[in-house]
C-alpha positions as CSV (number, residue, x, y, z in Angstrom):
1,M,-151.9,61.0,7.9
2,A,-149.4,61.9,5.2
3,M,-148.8,59.4,2.4
4,A,-145.1,58.2,2.0
5,E,-143.2,59.0,-1.1
6,L,-143.5,56.2,-3.7
7,D,-140.7,55.0,-5.9
8,E,-141.4,55.1,-9.7
9,R,-142.4,51.4,-9.9
10,K,-144.9,51.7,-7.0
11,Q,-146.3,54.9,-8.6
12,I,-146.9,53.1,-11.9
13,I,-148.7,50.3,-10.0
14,L,-150.8,52.8,-8.1
15,E,-151.8,54.6,-11.3
16,A,-152.6,51.3,-13.1
17,L,-154.8,50.2,-10.2
18,G,-156.6,53.5,-10.0
19,R,-157.3,53.5,-13.8
20,E,-158.6,49.9,-13.7
21,I,-160.8,50.4,-10.6
22,E,-162.3,53.5,-12.3
23,R,-163.0,51.5,-15.5
24,Q,-164.6,48.7,-13.5
25,A,-166.7,51.2,-11.5
26,E,-168.3,52.4,-14.8
27,T,-169.6,48.9,-15.5
28,D,-171.7,48.4,-12.4
29,L,-169.9,45.2,-11.3
30,D,-170.9,43.7,-8.0
31,E,-167.3,42.9,-7.1
32,I,-163.8,43.9,-8.2
33,D,-162.2,41.8,-11.0
34,L,-158.9,41.0,-9.4
35,V,-157.6,39.3,-12.6
36,A,-158.3,42.5,-14.5
37,L,-156.4,44.4,-11.9
38,A,-153.4,42.0,-12.2
39,V,-153.5,42.3,-16.0
40,A,-153.6,46.1,-15.7
41,V,-150.5,46.1,-13.4
42,D,-148.7,43.6,-15.7
43,A,-149.3,45.9,-18.7
44,A,-148.2,49.0,-16.8
45,L,-144.9,47.2,-15.9
46,G,-144.2,46.2,-19.5
47,G,-146.0,42.8,-19.6
48,D,-148.3,41.6,-22.4
49,G,-151.4,42.9,-20.6
50,V,-153.4,40.0,-22.0
51,M,-156.3,38.5,-20.0
52,P,-156.0,34.7,-19.4
53,G,-157.4,32.8,-22.3
54,E,-157.0,35.6,-24.9
55,T,-154.6,35.1,-27.7
56,I,-151.4,37.2,-27.9
57,D,-151.0,39.0,-31.3
58,D,-147.2,39.3,-31.9
59,G,-147.9,41.3,-35.1
60,K,-146.1,38.8,-37.3
61,T,-147.6,37.9,-40.7
62,P,-147.5,34.3,-42.0
63,A,-144.7,35.2,-44.3
64,E,-142.6,36.5,-41.4
65,L,-143.2,33.4,-39.5
66,N,-141.9,31.2,-42.3
67,A,-139.0,33.5,-43.3
68,A,-136.4,31.2,-41.7
69,N,-137.6,28.4,-44.0
70,D,-137.1,30.3,-47.2
71,G,-134.1,29.6,-49.0
């Protein structure tokens, strides 16, 4: 059975899922981590790609965070 053509977004999702499943297969997990799959797809689609509970580093220094208060 031939596979239908995928649009660009679905191709990106397919590739992200494939990479994450390969990564998980290397760790001898007993089951697939669906949250990690969701995070991988999120990252591939331009999201933050951060696992739940992890902090998001926006790259700002304390001085940049307080720049609006300088006067």
